[in-house]
C-alpha positions in Angstrom: -57.9 66.9 94.2 -60.7 66.5 91.7 -64.4 67.6 92.3 -65.2 63.7 92.3 -62.6 63.0 94.9 -63.8 66.0 97.1 -67.5 64.6 96.7 -66.3 61.1 97.6 -64.5 62.1 100.6 -67.3 64.4 101.9 -69.9 61.8 101.4 -67.7 59.2 103.2 -66.8 61.5 106.1 -70.4 62.7 106.5 -71.6 59.1 107.0 -68.8 58.1 109.4 -69.4 61.5 111.4 -73.1 60.7 111.3 -72.7 57.3 112.7 -70.3 58.6 115.3 -72.7 61.2 116.7 -75.8 59.1 116.4 -75.8 57.7 120.0 -74.9 60.9 121.7 -77.4 62.3 124.0 -80.2 59.6 123.1 -82.4 58.5 125.9 -84.8 55.4 125.6 -88.4 55.6 126.5 -87.8 53.0 129.2 -85.6 55.5 131.2 -88.4 57.7 132.3 -91.3 55.2 131.8 -92.9 57.0 128.9 -93.2 54.0 126.8 -95.8 54.6 124.0 -98.0 51.3 123.7 -97.0 49.4 120.5 -93.4 50.7 120.4 -90.1 49.3 121.6 -89.1 50.3 125.1 -85.4 51.1 123.8 -86.8 53.3 121.1 -85.3 56.8 121.4 -87.6 59.4 122.9 -86.1 62.3 121.0 -83.1 61.3 118.5 -82.6 64.8 117.8 -81.6 63.8 113.9 -81.5 67.2 112.4 -79.0 68.4 115.0 -77.0 65.3 114.4 -77.0 65.9 110.7 -75.6 69.3 111.3 -72.9 68.1 113.5 -72.2 65.5 111.0 -71.9 68.0 108.2 -69.7 70.3 110.2 -67.3 67.2 110.8 -67.4 66.1 107.2 -66.4 69.6 105.9 -63.4 69.7 108.3 -62.3 66.2 107.3 -62.8 67.2 103.5 -60.8 70.5 103.8 -58.0 68.6 105.7 -57.9 66.0 102.8 -58.0 68.6 100.3 -54.8 70.2 101.7 -53.0 67.2 102.6 -53.4 64.7 99.8 -52.1 67.0 97.0 -48.9 67.7 99.1 -48.3 63.8 99.4 -48.9 63.4 95.8 -46.5 65.9 94.7 -43.6 64.4 96.7 
């Protein structure tokens, strides 16, 4: 797989992984009555975006490595 292919697979896998982990562990402000005036009640209290970006990166690396191992074998047949 070329470097362009690796980058494309990584970026796609990162975004898919990020959207998959985004709703995990999110609690809205309405769940504990801590709504800040002027904000939506369903807005997340603590979205933990940095932690989720790290997990998305780990997932994207795993998917990219698997793709880099599998795709050349499929093309060689």
